[in-house]
Every structure is written in C-alpha cells, then in structure tokens.
GUZA-677583 format. One line per field, with one value per residue: residue number from 1; residue in three letters; x, y, z of N, C-alpha, C in turn. Coordinates in steps of 0.1 Angstrom, whole numbers, plus 2048, in hexadecimal, padded with zeros to 3 digits. Example, Ala and Ser with C-alpha at 12.3 -4.5 7.8 and 13.67 -1.06 7.14 Angstrom:
<sites>
keke (1 2)
tornu (ALA SER)
nxx (884 880)
nyy (7C7 7EA)
nzz (84E 847)
caxx (87B 889)
cayy (7D3 7F5)
cazz (84E 847)
cxx (884 881)
cyy (7DF 800)
czz (84E 84F)
</sites>
This chain:
<sites>
keke (1 2 3 4 5 6 7 8 9 10 11 12 13 14 15 16 17 18 19 20 21 22 23 24 25 26 27 28 29 30 31 32 33 34 35 36 37 38 39 40 41 42 43 44 45 46 47 48 49 50 51 52 53 54 55 56 57 58 59 60 61 62 63 64 65 66 67 68 69 70 71 72 73 74 75 76 77 78 79 80 81 82 83 84 85 86 87 88 89 90 91 92 93 94 95 96 97 98 99 100 101 102 103 104 105 106 107 108 109 110 111 112 113 114 115 116 117 118 119 120 121 122 123 124 125 126 127 128 129 130 131 132 133 134 135 136 137 138 139 140 141 142 143 144 145 146 147 148 149 150 151 152 153 154 155 156 157 158 159 160 161 162 163 164 165 166 167 168 169 170 171 172 173 174 175 176 177 178 179 180 181 182 183 184 185 186 187 188 189 190 191 192 193 194 195 196 197 198 199 200 201 202 203 204 205 206 207 208 209 210 211 212 213 214 215 216 217 218 219 220 221 222 223 224 225 226 227 228 229 230 231 232 233 234 235 236 237 238 239 240 241 242 243 244 245 246 247 248 249 250 251 252 253 254 255 256 257 258 259 260 261 262 263 264 265 266 267 268 269 270 271 272 273 274 275 276 277 278 279 280 281 282 283 284 285 286 287 288 289 290 291 292 293 294 295 296 297 298 299 300 301 302 303 304 305 306 307 308 309 310 311 312 313 314 315 316 317 318 319 320 321 322 323 324 325 326 327 328 329 330 331 332 333 334 335 336 337 338 339 340 341 342 343 344)
tornu (MET ALA GLY SER ALA ARG ASP THR LEU GLN ASP GLN LEU GLY TYR GLY GLU ASP ALA GLY ASP ALA PRO HIS ALA GLY ALA ALA LYS PRO ARG ILE LEU LEU LEU GLY LEU ARG ARG SER GLY LYS SER SER ILE GLN LYS VAL VAL PHE HIS LYS MET THR PRO ASN GLU THR LEU PHE LEU GLU SER THR SER LYS ILE VAL LYS ASP ASP VAL SER ASN SER SER PHE VAL GLN PHE GLN ILE TRP ASP PHE PRO GLY GLN ILE ASP PHE PHE ASP PRO SER PHE ASP SER GLU VAL ILE PHE GLY GLY CYS GLY ALA LEU VAL PHE VAL ILE ASP ALA GLN ASP ASP TYR MET GLU SER LEU ALA LYS LEU HIS GLU THR VAL THR LYS ALA TYR LYS VAL ASN PRO HIS ILE ARG PHE GLU VAL PHE ILE HIS LYS VAL ASP GLY LEU SER ASP ASP HIS LYS ILE GLU THR THR ARG ASP ILE HIS GLN ARG VAL MET ASP GLU LEU GLU HIS ALA GLY LEU PRO GLU ILE HIS LEU SER PHE HIS LEU THR SER ILE TYR ASP HIS SER ILE PHE GLU ALA PHE SER LYS VAL VAL GLN ASN LEU ILE GLU GLN LEU PRO THR LEU GLU SER LEU LEU ASN ILE LEU ASN ALA ASN SER GLY ILE GLU LYS SER PHE LEU PHE ASP VAL VAL SER LYS ILE TYR ILE ALA THR ASP SER SER PRO VAL ASP MET GLN SER TYR GLU LEU CYS SER ASP MET ILE ASP VAL VAL ILE ASP VAL SER CYS ILE TYR GLY ALA GLY ASP GLY ASP ALA SER THR TYR ASP ALA ARG SER SER SER THR ILE ARG LEU ASN ASN GLY LEU VAL LEU TYR LEU ARG GLU VAL ASN ARG TYR LEU ALA LEU VAL CYS LEU LEU ARG GLU GLU ASN PHE LYS LYS HIS GLY LEU ILE ASP TYR ASN PHE HIS ILE PHE ARG SER ALA ILE GLN GLU VAL PHE GLU LEU ARG LYS LEU SER LEU GLY ALA PRO)
nxx (717 721 72D 741 751 75A 769 77D 78A 794 7A5 7B8 7C2 7C9 7BE 7AA 7B0 7B4 79D 78E 79A 79E 789 793 7AE 7B2 7AB 7BE 7D5 7DA 7D4 7E8 7E3 7F3 7F3 7F0 7FA 807 82A 82F 83E 837 83D 858 85B 851 864 87C 877 86E 87C 897 8A2 8B8 8B6 8BF 8BC 8A1 89B 899 882 864 845 828 810 7FC 7EB 803 80A 818 823 829 839 84A 84C 83A 82C 830 81E 80E 7FD 808 7FA 802 7F7 7EF 7F3 7DF 7C6 7A3 78C 771 768 74F 754 767 76E 767 762 772 78B 78E 781 78F 7A4 7BE 7CE 7D2 7E9 7F1 804 815 825 83B 84B 83F 823 809 7ED 7DC 7E1 7D6 7BB 7B7 7BD 7A9 793 799 79A 780 771 77B 776 75A 756 766 768 77B 794 7B6 7C4 7E0 7F6 811 827 83B 85D 86B 885 891 889 88A 88C 879 868 85E 84F 83C 830 825 813 801 7F7 7EA 7D7 7C7 7BD 7AF 79B 78D 782 772 760 754 745 750 760 769 77B 79B 7BC 7DF 7FD 81D 83F 854 870 883 89D 8A7 8A2 887 872 871 86B 852 843 845 834 81C 81A 81A 800 7F1 7F6 7E8 7F2 802 7FF 806 820 82D 82A 839 853 855 856 86E 880 87E 887 8A1 8B0 8AF 8AF 8A1 88F 88B 877 880 878 88C 891 884 88A 878 869 855 84C 850 85B 847 851 859 862 882 890 8AB 8B5 8A6 8B1 8CB 8C7 8BB 8CF 8E1 8D8 8DE 8FA 8FF 8F4 903 91E 91A 915 92D 940 933 928 919 90A 90B 8ED 8E2 8D6 8E9 8E0 8D6 8CC 8E2 8E9 8F5 8FE 913 917 92B 925 933 927 922 90D 8FF 8FA 8E6 8E0 8CB 8C2 8A0 88E 891 889 885 894 8A0 8A9 8BB 8C1 8D6 8E5 908 910 8FA 8FB 90F 903 901 8F9 8E0 8D1 8D3 8C6 8AC 8A6 8A3 88C 87B 87C 870 856 84F 84E 838 824 825 81D 802 7F8 7FA 7E7 7D0 7CD 7C8 7DD 7F2)
nyy (B6C B68 B4F B56 B67 B55 B44 B55 B5B B41 B3E B52 B4B B31 B18 B0B AFA AE0 AD7 AC4 AAC A88 A78 A62 A66 A7C A72 A5F A6E A83 AA6 AC1 AE0 AFF B1B B3F B60 B79 B77 B67 B51 B39 B2F B2D B18 B02 B01 AFC AE4 AD1 AD6 AD9 AF2 B0A B1B B36 B3C B3F B59 B67 B60 B67 B77 B62 B61 B53 B33 B1A AFA ADC ABD AA1 A84 A70 A56 A38 A3E A59 A6D A87 AA6 AC8 AE7 B07 B25 B46 B63 B76 B6C B69 B59 B5D B68 B68 B5B B48 B26 B12 AF7 AEA AF0 AE9 AD1 AB9 AB8 AAE AB8 AD8 AF1 B0C B29 B3E B5C B60 B75 B8C BA3 B90 B91 B96 B7F B6C B72 B6C B51 B46 B4C B3C B22 B1E B20 B0B AF4 AF2 AEA AD3 ABF AAC AB5 AB9 AD0 AE4 AFA B0E B1F B35 B3E B3F B3F B57 B5E B60 B45 B49 B5B B4C B39 B49 B55 B3F B36 B4C B4D B34 B36 B4C B42 B2B B37 B47 B33 B26 B3B B3D B27 B0E AFB AE1 ADF AD5 AE1 ADE AEA AF6 AFF B0F B12 B1A B18 B04 AE2 AE2 AE8 AD2 ABE AC6 AC4 AAA A9F AA9 A9B A80 A7E A7A A61 A43 A2B A2F A26 A0B A0D A19 A05 9F0 9FC 9FE 9E2 9DB 9EA 9E0 9C6 9C9 9D9 9F5 A17 A2E A33 A3E A41 A4D A63 A65 A79 A91 A93 A91 A80 A63 A52 A47 A36 A2F A3D A5D A78 A85 AA3 AA8 A8E A89 A9D A94 A7B A84 A94 A80 A74 A87 A86 A6C A6C A81 A77 A5F A69 A74 A5F A48 A2C A34 A34 A4A A5A A4B A44 A47 A3E A21 9FE 9F4 A08 A14 A1F A26 A38 A41 A50 A67 A63 A4A A3F A32 A3B A2D A26 A18 A0E A0D A0D A1C A35 A37 A38 A27 A34 A30 A32 A26 A15 A10 9F7 9E7 9E7 9D5 9BD 9B8 9A6 99D 9B5 9BA 9A5 9A9 9C1 9BA 9AB 9BF 9D0 9C0 9BF 9DA 9DC 9CB 9DB 9F0 9E3 9DC 9F6 9FF 9EE 9F6 A10 A0A A08 9FE)
nzz (A81 A9B A97 A85 A94 AA7 A97 A8F AA7 AAD A98 A9D AB6 AB2 AB8 AAB A95 A9E AA8 A9B A9E AA1 AB8 AC7 AC6 AD6 AEE AF2 AF5 B0D B16 B20 B2D B2D B3F B48 B51 B3A B35 B4B B4B B3D B23 B25 B38 B29 B14 B22 B30 B1C B04 B08 B0B B18 B37 B36 B1B B18 B1D B07 AFA AE8 AF2 AF5 ADB AD0 AD4 ADB AD1 ADC AD6 AE9 AE9 AF5 B00 B07 B1E B22 B12 B05 AFE AFF B04 B00 B0C B02 B17 B17 B12 B12 B24 B27 B10 AF8 AE0 AE6 AE7 B00 B03 AF0 AF8 B14 B16 B0E B1F B35 B4A B59 B5A B6C B6C B82 B87 B9F BA7 BA0 BA4 BAD BAE B98 B89 B9B B99 B7E B7F B8F B7F B69 B74 B7E B67 B57 B67 B67 B4D B4B B64 B6B B67 B71 B87 B88 B98 B91 BA4 B99 B90 BA8 BAE BB4 BCD BF1 C0A C1E C12 BFD C0B C17 C01 BF3 C07 C08 BEE BEB C00 BF7 BDE BE6 BF7 BE4 BD4 BE6 BEC BD3 BD4 BCD BDB BD8 BC4 BBC BBF BB7 BC4 BB9 BBF BA8 B91 B74 B77 B87 B92 B99 B87 B77 B89 B91 B79 B75 B88 B7D B65 B6E B79 B63 B5A B58 B60 B76 B92 B8F B85 B9B BAE BA3 BA5 BC1 BC7 BBA BC9 BE3 BE0 BD8 BE8 BE4 BEA BDF BC1 B9F B81 B64 B49 B2F B1C B24 B3F B53 B6E B6B B7D B9F BBD BDA BF0 C00 BEB BEA BE4 BDE BD8 BC1 BB0 BAE BA1 B89 B7E B78 B61 B4E B4F B46 B2C B20 B22 B13 AFA AF4 AF6 AEE ADA AC4 AA3 A8A A89 A9D ABD ADB AF2 AFD B00 B0E B1E B3D B5E B7A B96 BB1 BD0 BE8 C00 C07 BF7 BD8 BB7 B9E B7D B64 B43 B39 B23 B02 B08 B23 B44 B61 B7F B9C BC0 BD7 BF4 BF8 C02 BFC BE0 BDA BD5 BB9 BA5 BAD BAD B91 B86 B91 B85 B6A B6B B74 B5D B4A B54 B52 B36 B31 B3C B2A B12 B19 B1C B02 AF5 B02 AF8 ADE ACD AB0)
caxx (721 728 736 74C 759 761 773 788 792 79B 7B1 7C1 7C9 7CF 7B9 79F 7B3 7B5 790 788 7A2 796 787 79C 7BC 7B3 7AA 7CB 7E0 7D4 7D9 7EB 7E2 7FC 7ED 7F6 7FB 813 838 830 848 831 845 866 85A 84F 870 886 874 86C 884 8A5 8A7 8BE 8AE 8C3 8B7 893 89A 897 876 85A 839 81F 805 7F2 7EE 80E 808 824 820 834 837 857 84B 82C 826 830 818 804 7FF 809 7F5 807 7ED 7F3 7EE 7D4 7BA 797 783 763 765 745 759 771 768 76D 761 77D 798 78E 77A 798 7AF 7C1 7D3 7D3 7F4 7F1 811 814 832 83C 853 837 816 801 7DF 7D6 7E3 7CD 7AE 7B7 7BD 79B 78A 79C 797 771 76C 780 770 74D 756 76C 76B 786 7A1 7BF 7C9 7ED 7FA 81F 82B 847 868 86E 894 895 883 890 884 86E 85F 858 845 831 829 81D 807 7F8 7F0 7E2 7CC 7BE 7B7 7A5 791 785 77A 768 756 74D 73D 757 76B 76D 786 7A9 7C8 7EC 806 82B 849 85C 879 88A 8AC 8AB 89A 879 868 870 864 844 83D 845 827 811 819 816 7F2 7EB 7FA 7DF 7F9 80B 800 80D 82F 832 82A 845 85F 855 85A 87C 888 87D 88F 8AE 8B7 8B0 8A9 898 890 883 876 881 877 89A 891 880 88F 86D 867 847 848 85A 856 83E 858 859 86D 88C 894 8BA 8B6 8A1 8BA 8D7 8C3 8B8 8DC 8E8 8D4 8E6 907 8FF 8F1 90E 929 917 916 93B 948 92A 92A 90E 90E 904 8E2 8DD 8D7 8F3 8D9 8D0 8CA 8EE 8ED 8F4 908 914 91F 92C 926 93C 920 91F 902 903 8F0 8E6 8D7 8C9 8B8 894 88C 898 884 884 89F 89F 8B4 8B9 8CA 8D7 8F1 913 911 8F0 8FF 918 8FB 8FE 8F2 8D2 8CC 8D2 8BB 89F 8A4 89E 87E 874 87B 866 849 84C 84B 82B 81B 825 814 7F4 7F4 7F8 7DB 7C5 7CC 7C5 7E9 7F5)
cayy (B75 B61 B44 B5C B6C B49 B3F B5F B59 B35 B40 B5B B44 B25 B0B B06 AF0 AD3 AD3 AB9 AA0 A7C A77 A58 A6B A85 A69 A58 A77 A8E AB3 AC9 AEE B08 B29 B49 B6E B7C B78 B60 B46 B2D B2A B29 B0B AF8 B00 AF6 AD6 AC8 AD9 ADA B00 B0E B26 B44 B3E B43 B67 B6D B5C B71 B74 B5A B69 B49 B26 B12 AEC AD4 AAF A9A A75 A6A A48 A33 A44 A67 A71 A91 AB3 AD4 AF3 B13 B2F B54 B68 B80 B65 B6C B4D B61 B6D B5F B53 B3E B19 B0C AE9 AE5 AF2 AE2 AC4 AAD ABC AA6 AC1 AE6 AF7 B1B B2E B4B B62 B63 B81 B97 BA4 B84 B92 B94 B71 B64 B74 B64 B43 B43 B4D B31 B15 B1C B1D AFD AEA AF1 AE3 AC6 ABD AA2 ABB ABB ADE AE6 B08 B10 B2C B34 B48 B41 B3F B64 B61 B59 B3A B4E B61 B41 B33 B53 B57 B33 B36 B56 B49 B29 B3B B54 B3A B23 B40 B4B B27 B24 B46 B3A B1A B03 AF6 AD4 AE0 AD3 AE6 ADA AF5 AF3 B0A B0B B1B B13 B18 AF9 AD6 AE2 AE8 AC4 AB6 ACA ABF A9B A9D AAB A90 A74 A7E A77 A53 A3A A1F A34 A1D 9FF A10 A1B 9F8 9E9 A02 9F9 9D4 9DB 9F0 9D7 9BA 9CC 9E2 A02 A22 A36 A31 A46 A3D A5A A65 A6A A85 A9D A92 A91 A72 A5F A4A A45 A2E A35 A45 A6B A7D A8F AAC AA6 A81 A8B AA4 A8B A71 A8B A98 A74 A72 A90 A81 A60 A70 A88 A6E A56 A70 A76 A53 A3D A26 A37 A35 A55 A61 A41 A48 A40 A39 A15 9F3 9F1 A14 A13 A27 A25 A44 A3F A5D A67 A61 A3B A3C A30 A3E A23 A28 A0E A11 A04 A0D A27 A42 A37 A33 A25 A39 A2C A37 A1B A15 A09 9E9 9E0 9E6 9CA 9B2 9BD 99C 99D 9C1 9B9 99B 9AF 9CB 9B4 9A8 9CC 9D5 9B8 9C3 9E7 9D9 9C6 9E6 9F7 9DC 9DE A04 A00 9E7 9FF A1B A05 A0A 9F2)
cazz (A86 AA6 A92 A7E A9F AAD A8D A8F AB3 AAB A8E AA4 AC1 AAC ABE AA3 A8B AA4 AAE A94 AA0 AA4 AC6 ACD AC7 AE1 AFA AF4 AF8 B15 B13 B2B B2A B34 B3F B51 B4B B32 B3B B57 B49 B38 B17 B2A B3E B1F B0D B2A B33 B11 AF9 B0C B0A B24 B3D B31 B0D B18 B1F AF9 AF4 AE7 AF9 AED AD6 ACD ADA AD5 AD4 ADD AD7 AF0 AE7 AF8 B03 B08 B29 B21 B06 B07 AF7 B07 AFD B07 B08 B04 B24 B15 B0E B1A B24 B27 B03 AF3 AD5 AEB AE8 B0C B02 AE8 B00 B21 B15 B0D B27 B40 B54 B57 B62 B6C B70 B89 B89 BAE BA9 B9C BAB BA8 BB0 B8B B86 BA3 B93 B72 B83 B94 B73 B60 B7A B7F B59 B52 B6F B62 B40 B4D B72 B6D B65 B7D B87 B8D B98 B92 BA9 B91 B91 BB6 BB0 BB9 BDA BFD C0E C26 C08 BF6 C14 C19 BF4 BF1 C10 C04 BE1 BEE C08 BEF BD4 BED BFB BD8 BCF BF1 BEA BC7 BD5 BC6 BE4 BD4 BBA BC3 BB8 BBD BC3 BB8 BBD B9D B8B B69 B7A B8F B8F B9E B7D B72 B93 B91 B6D B77 B8F B74 B5B B75 B7B B57 B57 B5F B65 B81 B9E B8B B84 BA9 BB5 B9D BAB BCF BC8 BB7 BD4 BEE BDD BD3 BF1 BDE BF2 BD7 BB2 B96 B73 B5D B3B B2C B13 B2B B4D B5D B72 B69 B88 BA9 BC7 BE3 BFA BFC BE1 BEF BD8 BDB BD2 BB4 BA9 BAB B97 B7D B78 B73 B53 B45 B4F B3E B1E B1B B20 B09 AEE AF1 AF5 AEA ACD ABB A95 A84 A91 AA6 ACB AE3 AFE AF8 B09 B16 B26 B4B B64 B88 B9C BC0 BD6 BF4 C0D C08 BEE BCA BAC B94 B71 B59 B38 B39 B15 AFC B0D B32 B4C B6F B87 BAA BCA BE1 BFC BF1 C06 BF4 BD2 BD8 BD0 BAC B9D BB1 BA7 B83 B83 B94 B7B B5E B6E B74 B50 B43 B59 B4C B28 B31 B3E B1D B09 B1D B19 AF3 AF2 B07 AEF AD1 AC4 AA9)
cxx (729 731 742 756 761 76C 77F 790 79A 7A7 7BC 7C9 7CE 7CA 7AE 7A3 7B3 7A7 78A 790 799 795 790 7AA 7BD 7B2 7B7 7D6 7DA 7DB 7DC 7EB 7EB 7F7 7F3 7F6 807 820 838 83A 843 83A 852 865 859 85C 87B 884 874 874 892 8AA 8AD 8B6 8B2 8BE 8A8 891 896 88A 86C 84D 82F 813 7F9 7F5 7F9 80C 815 820 82C 831 844 857 83C 825 826 82B 80D 807 800 804 7F9 7FE 7F3 7EC 7E2 7C7 7AF 78D 774 75F 75B 74A 764 769 76E 76C 76D 78A 798 789 784 7A5 7B2 7C6 7D4 7DE 7F3 7FD 810 822 833 844 84B 82B 80D 7F2 7D7 7D6 7D9 7BF 7AC 7B6 7AF 791 78C 797 787 76B 76F 778 761 74C 75B 770 776 794 7A9 7C5 7D6 7F1 80A 822 839 851 86C 87D 899 88F 88A 887 877 863 857 84C 839 829 820 811 7FD 7F0 7E6 7D5 7C2 7B7 7AC 799 787 77D 76F 75C 74E 744 743 763 770 778 793 7B4 7D5 7F5 815 834 852 865 880 899 8B0 8A1 88B 86F 867 869 855 83D 83C 837 81B 80F 815 807 7EA 7EE 7F1 7E6 803 80B 807 81C 835 833 836 852 860 85B 869 884 889 886 89D 8B6 8B9 8A9 89E 89A 886 882 875 87E 884 89A 88E 885 884 86C 858 842 853 853 84D 844 858 865 875 891 8A3 8BC 8B1 8AB 8C6 8D3 8C1 8C5 8E3 8E4 8DC 8F4 908 8FD 8FD 91B 927 918 924 943 940 92D 91F 912 905 8FA 8DD 8DF 8E1 8ED 8D2 8CF 8D6 8F1 8EA 8FF 907 91C 91F 92E 92F 935 91B 913 907 8F7 8F1 8DC 8D7 8BF 8AC 88F 893 894 884 891 89B 8AB 8B2 8C4 8CA 8E4 8FB 913 906 8F3 909 910 8F7 8F6 8E4 8CB 8C9 8C7 8AD 89C 89E 88F 875 872 871 858 845 847 83C 821 81A 81C 806 7EF 7F1 7EA 7CF 7C3 7C9 7D1 7EC 800)
cyy (B6F B57 B4A B61 B60 B44 B48 B5D B4C B36 B48 B53 B36 B18 B05 AFA AE2 ACE AC7 AAC A94 A7B A6D A5D A74 A7D A63 A61 A83 A9B ABA AD8 AF6 B16 B32 B56 B6F B7D B70 B54 B39 B27 B26 B1B B00 AF6 AF9 AE8 ACD ACB ADC AE8 B03 B1A B34 B47 B43 B52 B6E B68 B67 B6D B6C B62 B60 B3C B1E B04 AE4 AC6 AA8 A8B A6E A5B A44 A39 A53 A6B A7A A9D ABE AE0 AFF B1F B3D B5A B71 B79 B67 B61 B51 B68 B63 B56 B49 B31 B11 AFC AE3 AE6 AE9 AD4 AB8 AB0 AB3 AAE ACF AEC B06 B20 B3C B50 B67 B70 B8E B98 B99 B85 B90 B86 B68 B66 B6C B55 B3E B43 B40 B24 B13 B19 B0F AF2 AE8 AE9 AD4 AC4 AB4 AA8 ABB AC9 ADF AF4 B08 B1E B2D B40 B4A B41 B4D B68 B5A B4E B3F B54 B57 B3B B3D B55 B4B B32 B40 B53 B3E B2D B43 B4C B31 B2B B44 B3F B24 B2F B43 B2D B0E AFE AE8 AD4 ADE AD8 AE1 AE6 AF0 AFF B06 B16 B13 B12 B0D AED AD7 AE2 AD9 ABB AB9 AC4 AB0 A98 A9F AA0 A83 A73 A7A A68 A4A A2E A23 A2B A10 A01 A12 A0E 9F0 9EF 9FE 9EB 9D3 9E0 9E6 9CB 9BC 9D5 9F0 A0C A2A A34 A3A A40 A4A A59 A6C A77 A92 A9E A94 A82 A6E A57 A49 A3C A36 A3D A53 A6F A88 A96 AA9 A99 A82 A92 A9C A81 A78 A8F A8C A71 A7B A8B A75 A63 A77 A7F A64 A5C A72 A69 A47 A38 A28 A39 A3F A5B A57 A46 A40 A3B A2D A0A 9F0 9FD A11 A1B A25 A31 A42 A4D A5C A65 A52 A37 A3A A34 A34 A25 A1C A12 A07 A02 A19 A34 A43 A32 A31 A2A A37 A32 A2C A1C A0C 9FA 9E1 9DE 9DB 9BE 9B5 9B3 99C 9A9 9C0 9B0 9A2 9BA 9C5 9B0 9B4 9D1 9CD 9BC 9D0 9E5 9D4 9D1 9EF 9F0 9DD 9EC A05 9FA 9F0 A0B A17 A07 9FD 9EA)
czz (A92 AA1 A8C A89 AA5 AA4 A8E A9B AB2 AA2 A95 AAE ABD AB3 AB5 A9A A91 AA9 AA7 A95 AA4 AB3 ACD ACF AD3 AEE AFD AF8 B00 B12 B20 B27 B33 B33 B49 B4A B42 B3A B48 B57 B43 B2D B1B B30 B34 B17 B15 B2D B27 B05 AFC B0B B18 B2A B38 B23 B0D B1A B12 AF3 AF3 AEE AEF AE9 AD2 AD4 AD3 ADA AD2 ADF ADE AF0 AE9 AFA B04 B14 B28 B13 B09 AFE B02 AFF B06 B02 B0A B10 B23 B12 B18 B19 B24 B1A AFD AE7 AD9 AEE AF4 B0A AFA AF0 B0C B20 B15 B15 B33 B4C B50 B60 B61 B73 B76 B8B B97 BB1 BA5 BA5 BA5 BAA BA3 B86 B8E B9D B86 B75 B87 B88 B6A B67 B7A B71 B55 B5A B6B B55 B43 B5B B75 B6B B72 B7C B8E B8D B9A B97 BA4 B94 BA0 BB9 BB6 BC6 BE5 C01 C16 C1C C01 BFE C15 C0C BF1 BFA C0C BF8 BE4 BF6 BFF BE5 BDB BF2 BF0 BD4 BD9 BEF BDE BC8 BCF BCF BE0 BCA BC1 BBA BBF BBA BC2 BB7 BB2 B98 B80 B6C B83 B8B B92 B93 B77 B7C B93 B84 B6E B7E B86 B6B B62 B77 B6F B53 B5F B66 B71 B8D B9B B8B B92 BB0 BB0 BA3 BB9 BD0 BC4 BC2 BDF BEC BD9 BDD BEC BE7 BEB BC8 BAB B88 B6B B4E B37 B25 B1B B39 B57 B61 B71 B74 B92 BB3 BD1 BEF BF6 BF3 BE8 BE3 BD4 BD4 BC3 BAB BA4 B9F B89 B76 B73 B65 B4A B44 B45 B2F B18 B18 B15 AFB AEA AEE AF1 ADD AC3 AAD A8E A8D A9C AB5 AD2 AF0 AF9 B04 B12 B1F B35 B51 B73 B8D BAC BC6 BE3 C01 C0E BFF BE0 BC2 BA1 B89 B68 B4F B39 B2B B0F B01 B1D B38 B5A B76 B96 BB3 BD5 BE9 BF6 BF5 BFF BE6 BD0 BD3 BC2 BA4 BA0 BAB B98 B7F B86 B8A B6E B60 B6E B66 B48 B47 B53 B3D B27 B33 B31 B13 B0C B1A B0A AEF AF6 AFE AE1 AC7 ABD AAF)
</sites>
C-alpha cells in the first residue's frame, strides 16, 4: 500500500519518471529547485528569465499543479535543470521521496511574495530547508524576496531585515545555525531577477574562480573598468571580475545584449534560420559620461561586455589582441570541462 501511494504521488506531481535517469547525467547537469507558496511568482520567474516571456504576459499563467521540468543547455557553462514545484506540495507526506528530489539538487530557490503576508511562507521555508539539508547538506539555499517593485525603499529594507531575522532565529532554535541562506530582492519588472539568478547559476559553475581570474587579467591589461561574461540566451552573467557589481553598470551591459541582438536580427546577414549572432558580432556604444560599452562575441552562446573609459578605448589594437587571448583561454576551459564531464 505504501508503494502504491508513493507511485500515485509521483504520478500526480510528475517527478517519478526521471528517477531512473543515469547517475552520470544527473552529476553532469545540476538541478535547481524552484519552491514557494502558490502565486508567489515561481513560474513567472522561470518564464521571464529562460523563455523570454514579457512580465505582463505572466499575468495569464495558470497556477502550477505538478512539477514542471525545464532543461537549460545554453552553453558548456550554463547547463542545469530547473524543477518548478507546485505550492501545495507536502514534504512530510510519507509518500514523498525526499532522496529523489533533494539528492541530486545543486541549489534550492525559495520564492517569497513580499507584497503578501509572508508568515506562512517563512514556515514553509523553514520546513523545506531543514528537510532538504538533512538529505543533502551540500545544497545552496537562495531566498528570493519577490515582487518588491511595489514596495518603497524603506519598506524593502524593513521587509528584508524582518525576513532574515525570523529565518535565522528559527534555524538557531532548531539547532541548525550552520545552514547558510542567501537573500535577494527580486522583481520580474526590472533586472533584479536576472542578477539574482546569475548569482544562483554562478554557484553551480566549478570553473567560476578561473573565469573570474581571466576577467581580472583582461581588465588589468586593457584598462577595462568592469567586465561581464554573459549567457546571451538568458542574459544572466556567468562570471564577472572581482570588483563589486554596480547595478547600474550591470543593467547597461545587459541592455546592450538586447540592442546587439535586435539590430543584428534586422540588419544582420543571417541566412534563413541561421543566427545573426556569430564570431563577427561586436558593438561599441559611447555614453555621455565619458565611458564606453564594448561587446564581443566569445562563442555562439557567450558574450563579453565591458565598461571602460574613452581614453583607454583608444588603445583598440591592444584591447583586440588581449580579447583574442582571453577567448582562446575560455575555449581551453570549455575543453577541460568537456573532458571532466566525459563529453565526446
């Protein structure tokens, strides 16, 4: 009877059919779990970030009734699965297989609706985190304090402080103070959701220190103020240099990708379905504050977007030479990653 009940729950929620996947496939492609109460905005986040849905279109999304699995394989670095869970799931149901769900999980993203009463969400968060940690203590826990676009700056600060304090107090009371949670203020109506998901994905990339080091070397030798390595499809950045990320700089660099893709689609020399973003793709935008935005194609999925002063951009030959060295180094990291994953 217990086995029958478990099979029924797996069928209803839709997580049973992948339980028999090859172990090496799960190891090669980490899993991100997207959890939260009903109508907290989980599905909207997934659709906006990875399916190019506009925020207004998400208003017509139906509530999730079973686990929705999304396979993201944009590049050699951005490869993972996202499992979007229904809000009504009960982790303490005896027929719920925690080992299957949390065992191969790389990150758990819990979404809290900041515009609603979040006490029930905090109870669900505590229940989820403690259960997942017991199964897999290596999971990275990320909390998205979502829908903050409707809150004032003071309200955002107060809400964040209150949620953080309550969560930490509950974990301390449960005897689990060693569990680390990262908190992010997010909204699908601005760049904050892309910036937050960038941090989530970066934590799953083993080569992140190498990529950061390569960007630091490129900056130091080219007079670059700030650089990002973007996944072109989703507009999340998989790496940046070691200097702090200024939100305004990130927004400028992120918007530049849209400009390049849109202009390339209109005026590019693409043939049929061929992508107009290719090895020759590059762009320069001069800002009225003396800074220059510079984009170069790294490969068909990645773009380097830099911010530098106009006087440093005059050394264009040096920057171009250093970029080619950087691109070759990135390619070597790609090849090593393929070998480590046993790819052909």
